[in-house]
C-alpha positions in Angstrom: 13.9 51.5 32.8 15.0 49.8 29.5 15.2 51.6 26.2 15.2 50.0 22.8 16.2 52.0 19.8 15.1 51.7 16.1 17.8 51.5 13.5 18.2 50.5 9.8 20.1 47.5 8.8 22.9 48.5 6.4 24.9 45.2 6.2 24.6 41.6 7.3 27.4 39.2 8.2 25.9 35.7 8.0 29.0 34.2 9.6 28.4 36.5 12.6 29.7 35.2 15.9 29.1 32.3 18.3 25.5 33.6 18.8 24.7 33.8 15.1 24.5 36.4 12.4 25.4 40.0 13.0 24.4 43.3 11.3 25.7 46.9 11.1 22.7 49.1 12.0 22.5 52.8 11.4 21.0 54.8 14.3 20.8 58.2 12.7 24.5 58.2 11.6 25.9 56.1 14.4 26.7 52.7 13.0 26.8 49.8 15.5 27.2 46.1 15.1 24.4 44.1 16.7 23.3 40.5 17.0 20.6 39.0 14.8 20.3 35.8 16.9 16.6 36.5 17.6 15.9 37.7 14.1 18.1 35.6 11.7 15.7 36.3 8.8 16.4 40.1 8.9 17.5 41.7 5.6 19.4 44.8 4.5 17.0 47.7 4.6 14.9 46.3 7.4 14.2 48.4 10.5 14.9 46.7 13.8 14.4 47.5 17.4 17.6 47.0 19.3 18.3 46.6 23.0 21.6 45.8 24.6 23.2 45.0 21.2 20.5 42.6 20.1 17.7 43.1 17.5 14.5 42.2 19.2 11.9 42.9 16.5 11.4 44.3 13.1 9.1 47.2 12.3 8.0 48.9 9.1 9.6 52.1 7.8 6.6 54.3 8.8 6.7 53.1 12.4 10.5 53.6 12.5 10.2 57.1 11.2 7.6 58.0 13.9 9.8 56.5 16.6 12.9 58.3 15.3 11.0 61.6 15.3 10.0 61.1 18.9 13.6 60.4 19.9 14.7 63.6 18.1 12.0 65.6 19.9 13.3 64.2 23.2 16.8 65.1 22.3 15.7 68.7 21.6 13.9 68.9 24.9 17.1 67.7 26.7 19.1 70.3 24.9 16.7 73.1 25.8 16.8 72.0 29.5 20.6 72.4 29.6 20.4 76.1 28.4 
């Protein structure tokens, strides 16, 4: 099964790498550098779905919020199972 995480773009490097522009994306406090090769028109403040270090699609802030809430609920469930 593959999982894709939503995150908020905080900076963009137009120079990027050999694949194209890159961005630093905030995943609830964890900042990761990802490729924007599939979404070069992405801007700072956009929310993107990321899988294996690549932004696959953009989503609006409301959809991102809902998705992040579900991830947080799953994390709480996992924590309760470990007790």
